[in-house]
N, C-alpha and C positions, 0 to 999 in steps of 0.2 A: 181780926182776919183768921179764917179757919186754917189750921195746920194739917198737912197730910203726911202720913208715914208710909213705910214700905207696905204695910198690910192694906193700904187704901188703893194700891195699884190694881187696875182692872185689865181684863184681856184687851179691850179696845185701846187702852193706853199703850200697851206693848205693841200692838199691831200698827197703830199710828206712828209710833216712834220708829219702827222698822221701815215704814214707808218713807219717812223723812230722811233717815240715814241712806236709804237706797237712792234717793234723788241727789243728796249732797255728796255722797261718797260711793258712786256707782262701781268704781274699780276695786274697792276694798271691802264692800259690804259683805261678801261671802265669808271672808276671814273674820270680820267683826262679829257676825252672827254667831260663830262658833264660840267666841269668848264670852259673849253676852249670855248665850244659852247655858254655859257652865256656871256663870255667876248666878243666874236664877235657880239653877239646880241646887247650888250650895245654899242659897237663901231658903229654899224649901226644906232641904235636909236639916238645916239648923233651926227650922221653925220660926224664921224671921218673917216669912210670908205664909199665908194659908193656901193661896191659889196655886195650882200647877199650870205653868205657862208653857209646858213642853210643846203643845200643839201650835203655838204661835210661831215657832221657828221652823215649821214645816212649809212655810210660805216660800214659793219659788220666786226668787228675784231674778229677772232676766239679766244676763251678762251683757255689759256694754262692750262691744267689740270695736277696735279701731277701724277707721275708714281706710281701706286699702286703695291706693291710687296706682294706676298703671302708667308706665313710661311710654312716651311716644318714640318713634324711630329716631327722631332728632335728639331726644333726651338720652336715649341709649348710647348713641354715638358720642354725646357729650361726656357721659360717664366713662366710656372707654378711653376717649382722648385725654381725659384729665388724670389718667393713671400714670404715675411716675415709674416707668419701667427701668429706671436706673437703680432702683432699690430692690432688695430681695422681696420685700412685702408687695411691692408693685408688680413684680414679675409673677408672683403667686396669684395675686388678685386678678391680673389680666388673663391668666390661664383659666381661672375659675369662671369669670364673667363671660369670656369668649365662648367657652364650652357650654355654659348654661344657655346663652342666647342662641347658639347655633343648633343645639340638640333639644332644647326645651326640657331637659331632665330636671326632676325635682332635686332639691337639696339633699334629700335622703339618699338618692341614687348617686349624686356627685361624690359624696363622702365615702360611698362604698366601692367606688371604681378602683380597680386594681390594674397593675401593669399588663396583666394577661388579657384585659378587656380591649386593649388597643391592637388592631391589626394594621400595622404600619404598611405592609406590602400592598394591601387592598384599600388602604386609607378608610378604614371603617372602625366604628366603636361597637363592640358586641357585648351585650349584657342582658341580664334578666332583671326587670324592674321590681323593686322591693314591694310596691303597693299592689300591683296587678299580677305579679309573678309571670309576666309575659316576656318572652325572649324577643329582643329587638336588635336590629343592626342599623346603625346610623352612619351615613357617609361623613367623613371628616373633611371639611373645606380646608383649602391650603392655608388660609390665614389662621384658622384655629389650630391646625396641626403645627404651624410654626410657633404659635404662642405656647402650646403645650410642650413642644420640643425645647424651647428656650428655658422653661421652668424645670423640666426633667434633667436637662444637661448642665445647666448653670448653677442652680441653687438647691434642688431637692437633695436631701441627705441620702447617701448611698448605703446599701446593705442594712437597711433598718427593717422594713417590712414591705409587703407587696402592694399596699395601698398607694394610690397615686399622690393624693394630697396629704402631706405630712407637716407637722410643726417645724418651724425653721430654727428653733433653739432646743437645746437639751433640757430635760429628757425628751427625745424624739418620740412622737406618737402620731397615729392617724388622726387627722382633724375630724371633729364632730360637727353636727349641724349647727350647734351653737357657735363654734369657732368661725365657720363660714359666714353665718348670719351677722356676727359682730364685725367681721372684717369688711363685709359689704356695707353694713349700716354706717360704719365710720367713714368710709369713702363717700357714700351718698350724702352724708351731712356736710362733708367738705365741699361737695359740688353744689348741692341744692339747699343747704341749711336744713331746717326742720319742715320743709314744705311737703315732704312725703312721709306717709306712715306705712306700717306693715312690715 
C-alpha cells in the first residue's frame, strides 16, 4: 500500500478538505481556517512541505445564519403575561419588552435611553435614533408608562447615572445590548423552549 507524506499534499486536497469542513462545521469554519492557515504557513517555513497553499484559504465560505422567527400577537401577549412582576428582574424585563413592543425601538436605542428622553407631561418618548440619527417623538401608551414607572420607582438604583436601564446589582452600570438580549433570551426559553432562534 502506497504511503503518503506531507509533501504529497496537493492544492485540490486542501480545497476539498475545506469544503468538507464547511459542510460539517458551518458555524466554526471561519475560526478553523485561521488556525489551519497558520499551520500550513509553519509547515512551509520549516520546509516540511514544498507547496504554498496560501491561496487556498482565500476561499469565501458563506456564513450560516440562524433562522429568525417572528412572534405573533398572541405569542407576544404570552411572553408578557408569563413575566413574574413580583421580582426585580421581572419588573425590569416587563419594562424593556413593553417599551420595545410599543415603540419598535432597536435594542441599541433602548440601552441608550436616558431619563431626559421621557416627557412625562406630554406622555412622549423623545430621542435621536442611533442608526439613522433621526430625531423622533413616540407617544407613550398608558400601559407602557405604568410599566416604566414601576421599574423606575421601585427597583432602579438611584443616583447612579442618567441611563434608564441599569444593572440591578453592584457595581451598577448601564445595561448593554448583550445584557438585554440575554435577559430576553432567558425568558423566551422559559416560555417557548428552544422553538425560536435569533
